[in-house]
DRENSE-901016 format. One record per atom (N, C-alpha, C): residue number from 1; x, y, z. Coordinates in nm, 4 decimals, padded with zeros to 6 digits. Example, Ala and Ser with C-alpha at 12.3 -4.5 7.8 and 13.67 -1.06 7.14 Angstrom:
2
[site 1 [01.3190 -00.5690 00.7800]]
[site 1 [01.2300 -00.4500 00.7800]]
[site 1 [01.3200 -00.3300 00.7800]]
[site 2 [01.2850 -00.2250 00.7080]]
[site 2 [01.3670 -00.1060 00.7140]]
[site 2 [01.2900 00.0030 00.7870]]
***
This chain:
172
[site 1 [04.4790 21.7979 20.0931]]
[site 1 [04.5005 21.7953 19.9546]]
[site 1 [04.5739 21.9204 19.9081]]
[site 2 [04.5731 22.0090 19.9874]]
[site 2 [04.6427 22.1291 19.9510]]
[site 2 [04.7923 22.1043 19.9486]]
[site 3 [04.8344 22.0096 20.0279]]
[site 3 [04.9764 21.9793 20.0300]]
[site 3 [05.0183 21.9170 19.8978]]
[site 4 [04.9305 21.8609 19.8300]]
[site 4 [04.9612 21.8032 19.7001]]
[site 4 [04.9540 21.9091 19.5919]]
[site 5 [04.9076 22.0169 19.6171]]
[site 5 [04.8980 22.1262 19.5220]]
[site 5 [04.7653 22.1279 19.4505]]
[site 6 [04.6668 22.0653 19.5118]]
[site 6 [04.5349 22.0617 19.4494]]
[site 6 [04.4469 22.1533 19.5322]]
[site 7 [04.3849 22.2464 19.4679]]
[site 7 [04.2925 22.3367 19.5353]]
[site 7 [04.1543 22.2776 19.5214]]
[site 8 [04.0857 22.2532 19.6293]]
[site 8 [03.9568 22.1870 19.6316]]
[site 8 [03.8530 22.2752 19.5660]]
[site 9 [03.8557 22.4013 19.5887]]
[site 9 [03.7580 22.4907 19.5268]]
[site 9 [03.7754 22.4861 19.3751]]
[site 10 [03.8982 22.4899 19.3372]]
[site 10 [03.9246 22.4878 19.1942]]
[site 10 [03.8852 22.3515 19.1353]]
[site 11 [03.9130 22.2450 19.2098]]
[site 11 [03.8770 22.1130 19.1634]]
[site 11 [03.7265 22.0990 19.1569]]
[site 12 [03.6556 22.1484 19.2573]]
[site 12 [03.5106 22.1454 19.2584]]
[site 12 [03.4546 22.2282 19.1429]]
[site 13 [03.5157 22.3447 19.1164]]
[site 13 [03.4705 22.4294 19.0066]]
[site 13 [03.4939 22.3586 18.8737]]
[site 14 [03.6044 22.2897 18.8629]]
[site 14 [03.6322 22.2173 18.7395]]
[site 14 [03.5359 22.0996 18.7215]]
[site 15 [03.5042 22.0313 18.8298]]
[site 15 [03.4087 21.9202 18.8223]]
[site 15 [03.2732 21.9726 18.7824]]
[site 16 [03.2308 22.0871 18.8417]]
[site 16 [03.1013 22.1460 18.8054]]
[site 16 [03.1059 22.1921 18.6606]]
[site 17 [03.2149 22.2561 18.6219]]
[site 17 [03.2290 22.3022 18.4828]]
[site 17 [03.2251 22.1823 18.3865]]
[site 18 [03.2979 22.0745 18.4247]]
[site 18 [03.2982 21.9567 18.3390]]
[site 18 [03.1574 21.8970 18.3295]]
[site 19 [03.0865 21.8883 18.4426]]
[site 19 [02.9516 21.8356 18.4454]]
[site 19 [02.8589 21.9222 18.3606]]
[site 20 [02.8683 22.0568 18.3733]]
[site 20 [02.7873 22.1483 18.2929]]
[site 20 [02.8232 22.1345 18.1442]]
[site 21 [02.9567 22.1285 18.1179]]
[site 21 [03.0001 22.1106 17.9786]]
[site 21 [02.9460 21.9792 17.9229]]
[site 22 [02.9508 21.8718 18.0081]]
[site 22 [02.9001 21.7414 17.9647]]
[site 22 [02.7522 21.7486 17.9349]]
[site 23 [02.6706 21.8127 18.0218]]
[site 23 [02.5259 21.8242 17.9989]]
[site 23 [02.4971 21.9069 17.8740]]
[site 24 [02.5660 22.0201 17.8614]]
[site 24 [02.5448 22.1055 17.7427]]
[site 24 [02.5882 22.0300 17.6171]]
[site 25 [02.7047 21.9654 17.6236]]
[site 25 [02.7544 21.8896 17.5080]]
[site 25 [02.6571 21.7786 17.4716]]
[site 26 [02.6078 21.7068 17.5752]]
[site 26 [02.5151 21.5970 17.5520]]
[site 26 [02.3863 21.6481 17.4918]]
[site 27 [02.3330 21.7587 17.5448]]
[site 27 [02.2045 21.8099 17.4986]]
[site 27 [02.2147 21.8780 17.3635]]
[site 28 [02.3153 21.9588 17.3413]]
[site 28 [02.3205 22.0406 17.2210]]
[site 28 [02.4112 21.9858 17.1107]]
[site 29 [02.5040 21.9003 17.1435]]
[site 29 [02.5954 21.8519 17.0402]]
[site 29 [02.5780 21.7011 17.0182]]
[site 30 [02.5894 21.6223 17.1254]]
[site 30 [02.5901 21.4778 17.1092]]
[site 30 [02.4546 21.4253 17.0654]]
[site 31 [02.3491 21.4745 17.1288]]
[site 31 [02.2160 21.4258 17.0939]]
[site 31 [02.1789 21.4616 16.9499]]
[site 32 [02.1937 21.5880 16.9043]]
[site 32 [02.1635 21.6179 16.7637]]
[site 32 [02.2550 21.5424 16.6669]]
[site 33 [02.3813 21.5319 16.7056]]
[site 33 [02.4735 21.4603 16.6179]]
[site 33 [02.4346 21.3131 16.6093]]
[site 34 [02.3947 21.2530 16.7215]]
[site 34 [02.3494 21.1140 16.7241]]
[site 34 [02.2233 21.0984 16.6410]]
[site 35 [02.1322 21.1926 16.6556]]
[site 35 [02.0088 21.1874 16.5750]]
[site 35 [02.0416 21.2049 16.4265]]
[site 36 [02.1368 21.2937 16.3986]]
[site 36 [02.1795 21.3131 16.2598]]
[site 36 [02.2377 21.1826 16.2044]]
[site 37 [02.3224 21.1161 16.2818]]
[site 37 [02.3816 20.9901 16.2381]]
[site 37 [02.2741 20.8825 16.2195]]
[site 38 [02.1787 20.8758 16.3144]]
[site 38 [02.0690 20.7792 16.3013]]
[site 38 [01.9872 20.8098 16.1766]]
[site 39 [01.9577 20.9376 16.1523]]
[site 39 [01.8829 20.9776 16.0325]]
[site 39 [01.9570 20.9410 15.9049]]
[site 40 [02.0894 20.9658 15.9038]]
[site 40 [02.1693 20.9308 15.7875]]
[site 40 [02.1705 20.7797 15.7658]]
[site 41 [02.1796 20.7066 15.8775]]
[site 41 [02.1780 20.5610 15.8671]]
[site 41 [02.0453 20.5129 15.8113]]
[site 42 [01.9345 20.5727 15.8580]]
[site 42 [01.8019 20.5357 15.8060]]
[site 42 [01.7914 20.5702 15.6574]]
[site 43 [01.8425 20.6891 15.6219]]
[site 43 [01.8391 20.7295 15.4807]]
[site 43 [01.9198 20.6309 15.3957]]
[site 44 [02.0356 20.5899 15.4466]]
[site 44 [02.1201 20.4961 15.3747]]
[site 44 [02.0492 20.3616 15.3585]]
[site 45 [01.9849 20.3151 15.4668]]
[site 45 [01.9101 20.1900 15.4601]]
[site 45 [01.7945 20.2015 15.3615]]
[site 46 [01.7286 20.3169 15.3656]]
[site 46 [01.6170 20.3402 15.2726]]
[site 46 [01.6669 20.3418 15.1278]]
[site 47 [01.7825 20.4059 15.1045]]
[site 47 [01.8407 20.4083 14.9703]]
[site 47 [01.8736 20.2663 14.9245]]
[site 48 [01.9327 20.1866 15.0152]]
[site 48 [01.9669 20.0493 14.9812]]
[site 48 [01.8413 19.9687 14.9510]]
[site 49 [01.7363 19.9930 15.0298]]
[site 49 [01.6097 19.9231 15.0071]]
[site 49 [01.5519 19.9612 14.8711]]
[site 50 [01.5528 20.0902 14.8405]]
[site 50 [01.5021 20.1377 14.7109]]
[site 50 [01.5865 20.0816 14.5981]]
[site 51 [01.7195 20.0826 14.6153]]
[site 51 [01.8069 20.0256 14.5118]]
[site 51 [01.7790 19.8776 14.4907]]
[site 52 [01.7560 19.8046 14.6021]]
[site 52 [01.7243 19.6622 14.5902]]
[site 52 [01.5928 19.6427 14.5151]]
[site 53 [01.4922 19.7247 14.5463]]
[site 53 [01.3633 19.7167 14.4766]]
[site 53 [01.3808 19.7498 14.3289]]
[site 54 [01.4592 19.8541 14.2999]]
[site 54 [01.4842 19.8909 14.1600]]
[site 54 [01.5579 19.7789 14.0869]]
[site 55 [01.6527 19.7170 14.1563]]
[site 55 [01.7266 19.6067 14.0954]]
[site 55 [01.6321 19.4906 14.0641]]
[site 56 [01.5413 19.4603 14.1595]]
[site 56 [01.4437 19.3534 14.1366]]
[site 56 [01.3523 19.3892 14.0194]]
[site 57 [01.3062 19.5153 14.0181]]
[site 57 [01.2189 19.5575 13.9076]]
[site 57 [01.2935 19.5517 13.7746]]
[site 58 [01.4193 19.5927 13.7768]]
[site 58 [01.4993 19.5885 13.6547]]
[site 58 [01.5166 19.4436 13.6086]]
[site 59 [01.5476 19.3534 13.7012]]
[site 59 [01.5619 19.2120 13.6661]]
[site 59 [01.4317 19.1565 13.6102]]
[site 60 [01.3216 19.1931 13.6754]]
[site 60 [01.1897 19.1475 13.6293]]
[site 60 [01.1612 19.2016 13.4895]]
[site 61 [01.1938 19.3303 13.4689]]
[site 61 [01.1718 19.3925 13.3388]]
[site 61 [01.2574 19.3251 13.2318]]
[site 62 [01.3835 19.2963 13.2655]]
[site 62 [01.4733 19.2301 13.1698]]
[site 62 [01.4198 19.0914 13.1353]]
[site 63 [01.3720 19.0181 13.2380]]
[site 63 [01.3160 18.8853 13.2124]]
[site 63 [01.1932 18.8939 13.1231]]
[site 64 [01.1047 18.9895 13.1517]]
[site 64 [00.9844 19.0067 13.0687]]
[site 64 [01.0232 19.0477 12.9277]]
[site 65 [01.1219 19.1355 12.9186]]
[site 65 [01.1690 19.1797 12.7864]]
[site 65 [01.2254 19.0607 12.7088]]
[site 66 [01.3043 18.9761 12.7766]]
[site 66 [01.3590 18.8569 12.7112]]
[site 66 [01.2472 18.7633 12.6662]]
[site 67 [01.1454 18.7475 12.7518]]
[site 67 [01.0312 18.6630 12.7151]]
[site 67 [00.9621 18.7182 12.5910]]
[site 68 [00.9407 18.8500 12.5892]]
[site 68 [00.8742 18.9133 12.4744]]
[site 68 [00.9588 18.8972 12.3475]]
[site 69 [01.0903 18.9145 12.3635]]
[site 69 [01.1784 18.8993 12.2469]]
[site 69 [01.1728 18.7565 12.1951]]
[site 70 [01.1764 18.6601 12.2873]]
[site 70 [01.1680 18.5196 12.2457]]
[site 70 [01.0346 18.4918 12.1783]]
[site 71 [00.9286 18.5485 12.2365]]
[site 71 [00.7954 18.5282 12.1796]]
[site 71 [00.7886 18.5892 12.0393]]
[site 72 [00.8408 18.7117 12.0243]]
[site 72 [00.8403 18.7767 11.8927]]
[site 72 [00.9259 18.6998 11.7935]]
[site 73 [01.0411 18.6496 11.8394]]
[site 73 [01.1262 18.5702 11.7504]]
[site 73 [01.0551 18.4432 11.7066]]
[site 74 [00.9847 18.3799 11.8013]]
[site 74 [00.9105 18.2582 11.7665]]
[site 74 [00.8006 18.2899 11.6644]]
[site 75 [00.7299 18.4004 11.6866]]
[site 75 [00.6245 18.4405 11.5916]]
[site 75 [00.6855 18.4727 11.4559]]
[site 76 [00.8002 18.5407 11.4580]]
[site 76 [00.8666 18.5754 11.3327]]
[site 76 [00.9090 18.4485 11.2589]]
[site 77 [00.9654 18.3518 11.3318]]
[site 77 [01.0049 18.2256 11.2700]]
[site 77 [00.8841 18.1539 11.2109]]
[site 78 [00.7745 18.1552 11.2864]]
[site 78 [00.6519 18.0900 11.2389]]
[site 78 [00.6023 18.1574 11.1116]]
[site 79 [00.6021 18.2911 11.1120]]
[site 79 [00.5552 18.3652 10.9945]]
[site 79 [00.6473 18.3401 10.8753]]
[site 80 [00.7786 18.3352 10.9003]]
[site 80 [00.8724 18.3089 10.7915]]
[site 80 [00.8501 18.1692 10.7337]]
[site 81 [00.8242 18.0733 10.8223]]
[site 81 [00.7994 17.9360 10.7772]]
[site 81 [00.6726 17.9312 10.6926]]
[site 82 [00.5671 17.9987 10.7407]]
[site 82 [00.4416 18.0017 10.6654]]
[site 82 [00.4617 18.0708 10.5310]]
[site 83 [00.5381 18.1801 10.5318]]
[site 83 [00.5646 18.2531 10.4082]]
[site 83 [00.6426 18.1662 10.3099]]
[site 84 [00.7419 18.0928 10.3606]]
[site 84 [00.8189 18.0045 10.2726]]
[site 84 [00.7295 17.8965 10.2134]]
[site 85 [00.6416 17.8391 10.2965]]
[site 85 [00.5506 17.7363 10.2471]]
[site 85 [00.4567 17.7934 10.1409]]
[site 86 [00.4067 17.9129 10.1675]]
[site 86 [00.3156 17.9769 10.0713]]
[site 86 [00.3883 18.0061 09.9403]]
[site 87 [00.5132 18.0543 09.9517]]
[site 87 [00.5915 18.0823 09.8314]]
[site 87 [00.6191 17.9537 09.7540]]
[site 88 [00.6459 17.8453 09.8269]]
[site 88 [00.6706 17.7168 09.7623]]
[site 88 [00.5462 17.6705 09.6874]]
[site 89 [00.4292 17.6859 09.7522]]
[site 89 [00.3041 17.6474 09.6868]]
[site 89 [00.2798 17.7332 09.5626]]
[site 90 [00.3047 17.8642 09.5757]]
[site 90 [00.2846 17.9531 09.4616]]
[site 90 [00.3787 17.9159 09.3474]]
[site 91 [00.5046 17.8838 09.3812]]
[site 91 [00.6020 17.8463 09.2785]]
[site 91 [00.5570 17.7185 09.2084]]
[site 92 [00.5123 17.6197 09.2882]]
[site 92 [00.4645 17.4945 09.2293]]
[site 92 [00.3425 17.5182 09.1411]]
[site 93 [00.2538 17.6056 09.1881]]
[site 93 [00.1347 17.6379 09.1095]]
[site 93 [00.1744 17.7031 08.9781]]
[site 94 [00.2696 17.7976 08.9854]]
[site 94 [00.3141 17.8648 08.8631]]
[site 94 [00.3809 17.7663 08.7672]]
[site 95 [00.4586 17.6726 08.8226]]
[site 95 [00.5242 17.5721 08.7381]]
[site 95 [00.4200 17.4839 08.6721]]
[site 96 [00.3199 17.4428 08.7492]]
[site 96 [00.2122 17.3598 08.6930]]
[site 96 [00.1384 17.4343 08.5823]]
[site 97 [00.1089 17.5619 08.6086]]
[site 97 [00.0395 17.6415 08.5066]]
[site 97 [00.1251 17.6560 08.3818]]
[site 98 [00.2553 17.6772 08.4003]]
[site 98 [00.3452 17.6907 08.2856]]
[site 98 [00.3516 17.5600 08.2066]]
[site 99 [00.3555 17.4472 08.2802]]
[site 99 [00.3569 17.3172 08.2112]]
[site 99 [00.2288 17.2961 08.1325]]
[site 100 [00.1147 17.3308 08.1942]]
[site 100 [-00.0134 17.3153 08.1245]]
[site 100 [-00.0166 17.4036 07.9996]]
[site 101 [00.0302 17.5271 08.0154]]
[site 101 [00.0294 17.6201 07.9019]]
[site 101 [00.1233 17.5684 07.7920]]
[site 102 [00.2397 17.5167 07.8312]]
[site 102 [00.3333 17.4617 07.7329]]
[site 102 [00.2715 17.3420 07.6616]]
[site 103 [00.2031 17.2566 07.7378]]
[site 103 [00.1368 17.1398 07.6782]]
[site 103 [00.0288 17.1842 07.5799]]
[site 104 [-00.0470 17.2877 07.6183]]
[site 104 [-00.1514 17.3385 07.5287]]
[site 104 [-00.0890 17.3935 07.4007]]
[site 105 [00.0237 17.4646 07.4155]]
[site 105 [00.0907 17.5201 07.2970]]
[site 105 [00.1410 17.4070 07.2077]]
[site 106 [00.1985 17.3026 07.2687]]
[site 106 [00.2483 17.1881 07.1911]]
[site 106 [00.1335 17.1202 07.1175]]
[site 107 [00.0229 17.0981 07.1889]]
[site 107 [-00.0921 17.0329 07.1252]]
[site 107 [-00.1474 17.1197 07.0122]]
[site 108 [-00.1535 17.2500 07.0370]]
[site 108 [-00.2032 17.3412 06.9339]]
[site 108 [-00.1107 17.3381 06.8127]]
[site 109 [00.0213 17.3365 06.8391]]
[site 109 [00.1181 17.3320 06.7281]]
[site 109 [00.1048 17.2021 06.6499]]
[site 110 [00.0890 17.0898 06.7238]]
[site 110 [00.0712 16.9609 06.6553]]
[site 110 [-00.0544 16.9618 06.5701]]
[site 111 [-00.1606 17.0192 06.6266]]
[site 111 [-00.2867 17.0244 06.5522]]
[site 111 [-00.2709 17.1103 06.4268]]
[site 112 [-00.2053 17.2256 06.4426]]
[site 112 [-00.1836 17.3131 06.3271]]
[site 112 [-00.0957 17.2443 06.2232]]
[site 113 [00.0082 17.1723 06.2710]]
[site 113 [00.0967 17.1019 06.1774]]
[site 113 [00.0192 16.9936 06.1025]]
[site 114 [-00.0683 16.9224 06.1752]]
[site 114 [-00.1482 16.8181 06.1107]]
[site 114 [-00.2427 16.8798 06.0077]]
[site 115 [-00.3031 16.9928 06.0443]]
[site 115 [-00.3942 17.0597 05.9505]]
[site 115 [-00.3172 17.1091 05.8279]]
[site 116 [-00.1994 17.1638 05.8510]]
[site 116 [-00.1189 17.2137 05.7399]]
[site 116 [-00.0754 17.0975 05.6493]]
[site 117 [-00.0367 16.9869 05.7138]]
[site 117 [00.0041 16.8692 05.6369]]
[site 117 [-00.1125 16.8166 05.5534]]
[site 118 [-00.2286 16.8130 05.6158]]
[site 118 [-00.3470 16.7659 05.5436]]
[site 118 [-00.3794 16.8582 05.4254]]
[site 119 [-00.3657 16.9872 05.4499]]
[site 119 [-00.3927 17.0846 05.3433]]
[site 119 [-00.2933 17.0655 05.2284]]
[site 120 [-00.1654 17.0500 05.2627]]
[site 120 [-00.0618 17.0304 05.1605]]
[site 120 [-00.0877 16.9010 05.0832]]
[site 121 [-00.1242 16.7954 05.1570]]
[site 121 [-00.1518 16.6666 05.0904]]
[site 121 [-00.2700 16.6795 04.9942]]
[site 122 [-00.3728 16.7527 05.0352]]
[site 122 [-00.4870 16.7713 04.9449]]
[site 122 [-00.4464 16.8495 04.8208]]
[site 123 [-00.3647 16.9515 04.8420]]
[site 123 [-00.3193 17.0310 04.7271]]
[site 123 [-00.2341 16.9461 04.6327]]
[site 124 [-00.1462 16.8649 04.6915]]
[site 124 [-00.0620 16.7782 04.6084]]
[site 124 [-00.1487 16.6781 04.5330]]
[site 125 [-00.2437 16.6230 04.6051]]
[site 125 [-00.3332 16.5250 04.5444]]
[site 125 [-00.4109 16.5873 04.4287]]
[site 126 [-00.4596 16.7093 04.4518]]
[site 126 [-00.5343 16.7775 04.3459]]
[site 126 [-00.4448 16.8058 04.2248]]
[site 127 [-00.3258 16.8470 04.2482]]
[site 127 [-00.2340 16.8761 04.1382]]
[site 127 [-00.1974 16.7485 04.0603]]
[site 128 [-00.1727 16.6419 04.1409]]
[site 128 [-00.1401 16.5140 04.0742]]
[site 128 [-00.2575 16.4702 03.9870]]
[site 129 [-00.3775 16.4833 04.0410]]
[site 129 [-00.4969 16.4454 03.9632]]
[site 129 [-00.5073 16.5282 03.8364]]
[site 130 [-00.4949 16.6588 03.8568]]
[site 130 [-00.5086 16.7481 03.7407]]
[site 130 [-00.4030 16.7184 03.6346]]
[site 131 [-00.2786 16.7025 03.6798]]
[site 131 [-00.1705 16.6746 03.5847]]
[site 131 [-00.1889 16.5385 03.5179]]
[site 132 [-00.2319 16.4415 03.5981]]
[site 132 [-00.2526 16.3076 03.5411]]
[site 132 [-00.3615 16.3121 03.4349]]
[site 133 [-00.4691 16.3769 03.4719]]
[site 133 [-00.5785 16.3847 03.3750]]
[site 133 [-00.5365 16.4605 03.2498]]
[site 134 [-00.4635 16.5655 03.2698]]
[site 134 [-00.4191 16.6447 03.1559]]
[site 134 [-00.3280 16.5619 03.0652]]
[site 135 [-00.2347 16.4915 03.1294]]
[site 135 [-00.1417 16.4084 03.0515]]
[site 135 [-00.2182 16.2975 02.9804]]
[site 136 [-00.3085 16.2360 03.0510]]
[site 136 [-00.3858 16.1255 02.9920]]
[site 136 [-00.4685 16.1768 02.8747]]
[site 137 [-00.5347 16.2898 02.8949]]
[site 137 [-00.6176 16.3424 02.7867]]
[site 137 [-00.5327 16.3801 02.6662]]
[site 138 [-00.4186 16.4400 02.6938]]
[site 138 [-00.3313 16.4788 02.5819]]
[site 138 [-00.2819 16.3543 02.5058]]
[site 139 [-00.2369 16.2534 02.5802]]
[site 139 [-00.1833 16.1330 02.5160]]
[site 139 [-00.2957 16.0567 02.4459]]
[site 140 [-00.4083 16.0409 02.5158]]
[site 140 [-00.5173 15.9632 02.4591]]
[site 140 [-00.5811 16.0340 02.3396]]
[site 141 [-00.5894 16.1613 02.3476]]
[site 141 [-00.6506 16.2314 02.2353]]
[site 141 [-00.5668 16.2170 02.1092]]
[site 142 [-00.4411 16.1987 02.1258]]
[site 142 [-00.3552 16.1824 02.0092]]
[site 142 [-00.3544 16.0371 01.9614]]
[site 143 [-00.3710 15.9425 02.0482]]
[site 143 [-00.3535 15.8024 02.0120]]
[site 143 [-00.4870 15.7307 01.9939]]
[site 144 [-00.5873 15.7580 02.0713]]
[site 144 [-00.7077 15.6759 02.0745]]
[site 144 [-00.8289 15.7432 02.0103]]
[site 145 [-00.9255 15.6540 01.9923]]
[site 145 [-01.0518 15.7004 01.9382]]
[site 145 [-01.1372 15.7518 02.0537]]
[site 146 [-01.2399 15.8239 02.0271]]
[site 146 [-01.3194 15.8802 02.1357]]
[site 146 [-01.3845 15.7738 02.2218]]
[site 147 [-01.4296 15.6636 02.1681]]
[site 147 [-01.4928 15.5580 02.2474]]
[site 147 [-01.3900 15.4946 02.3397]]
[site 148 [-01.2769 15.4637 02.2870]]
[site 148 [-01.1687 15.4033 02.3638]]
[site 148 [-01.1199 15.5004 02.4724]]
[site 149 [-01.1184 15.6273 02.4390]]
[site 149 [-01.0764 15.7294 02.5366]]
[site 149 [-01.1703 15.7312 02.6559]]
[site 150 [-01.2973 15.7149 02.6298]]
[site 150 [-01.3976 15.7174 02.7347]]
[site 150 [-01.3773 15.6014 02.8299]]
[site 151 [-01.3550 15.4835 02.7811]]
[site 151 [-01.3353 15.3652 02.8634]]
[site 151 [-01.2080 15.3777 02.9474]]
[site 152 [-01.1028 15.4230 02.8872]]
[site 152 [-00.9746 15.4377 02.9586]]
[site 152 [-00.9897 15.5431 03.0678]]
[site 153 [-01.0595 15.6507 03.0372]]
[site 153 [-01.0802 15.7558 03.1375]]
[site 153 [-01.1554 15.7023 03.2587]]
[site 154 [-01.2542 15.6216 03.2380]]
[site 154 [-01.3293 15.5655 03.3501]]
[site 154 [-01.2403 15.4741 03.4346]]
[site 155 [-01.1603 15.3934 03.3704]]
[site 155 [-01.0706 15.3040 03.4441]]
[site 155 [-00.9659 15.3858 03.5226]]
[site 156 [-00.9192 15.4906 03.4637]]
[site 156 [-00.8201 15.5760 03.5298]]
[site 156 [-00.8803 15.6450 03.6531]]
[site 157 [-01.0051 15.6899 03.6393]]
[site 157 [-01.0699 15.7553 03.7543]]
[site 157 [-01.0867 15.6568 03.8692]]
[site 158 [-01.1219 15.5335 03.8364]]
[site 158 [-01.1342 15.4307 03.9412]]
[site 158 [-00.9996 15.4062 04.0079]]
[site 159 [-00.8957 15.3988 03.9273]]
[site 159 [-00.7597 15.3753 03.9805]]
[site 159 [-00.7171 15.4922 04.0708]]
[site 160 [-00.7482 15.6129 04.0304]]
[site 160 [-00.7137 15.7314 04.1113]]
[site 160 [-00.7871 15.7302 04.2453]]
[site 161 [-00.9118 15.6886 04.2433]]
[site 161 [-00.9889 15.6808 04.3681]]
[site 161 [-00.9253 15.5790 04.4620]]
[site 162 [-00.8811 15.4645 04.4081]]
[site 162 [-00.8158 15.3633 04.4898]]
[site 162 [-00.6839 15.4164 04.5456]]
[site 163 [-00.6094 15.4862 04.4629]]
[site 163 [-00.4828 15.5449 04.5090]]
[site 163 [-00.5065 15.6475 04.6208]]
[site 164 [-00.6125 15.7200 04.6020]]
[site 164 [-00.6449 15.8229 04.7016]]
[site 164 [-00.6733 15.7594 04.8379]]
[site 165 [-00.7535 15.6536 04.8411]]
[site 165 [-00.7862 15.5869 04.9681]]
[site 165 [-00.6611 15.5231 05.0278]]
[site 166 [-00.5766 15.4627 04.9480]]
[site 166 [-00.4530 15.4038 04.9983]]
[site 166 [-00.3606 15.5107 05.0533]]
[site 167 [-00.3535 15.6251 04.9854]]
[site 167 [-00.2682 15.7356 05.0295]]
[site 167 [-00.3130 15.7880 05.1661]]
[site 168 [-00.4435 15.7996 05.1861]]
[site 168 [-00.4971 15.8457 05.3136]]
[site 168 [-00.4639 15.7475 05.4240]]
[site 169 [-00.4723 15.6179 05.3916]]
[site 169 [-00.4378 15.5157 05.4928]]
[site 169 [-00.2909 15.5263 05.5314]]
[site 170 [-00.2051 15.5476 05.4367]]
[site 170 [-00.0598 15.5563 05.4623]]
[site 170 [-00.0247 15.6821 05.5408]]
[site 171 [-00.0925 15.7890 05.5127]]
[site 171 [-00.0643 15.9178 05.5809]]
[site 171 [-00.1080 15.9096 05.7258]]
[site 172 [-00.2220 15.8544 05.7521]]
[site 172 [-00.2746 15.8464 05.8899]]
[site 172 [-00.1996 15.7398 05.9650]]
***
């Protein structure tokens, strides 16, 4: 081999050096680097696992949140419906009370008007009586004798009583 220009001692030294370099490299560089890569890979897998769990928890939380929102919206709708119904009942009650109060006022006004009309009719009747009697007495005292005046007065009083009863019938 020497004829080829290869020195066996040098080749043997290089093989031993390469073997020693390989063992040292394997023990001090490749093995720690491999362990480092395996550790990083495990950390990455662990991160992915944690992210997947967080994603599941987030999805679960979002679903629960949506359920709660739907539930609250349903309760709110129910409460609004109940409130509207209650307001409608209150409005109807107030309208009924107002109608009753208006009816009472109308009846009271009619009653007062009837009482006032009756009072006016009595006053008119009294005045007519007084004036009639006054006129009759004045005319009769000038024309008739006292006996004749007495008889006419009695007949007139009877006639006035009849007129009074007829007037009441017509008014009612």
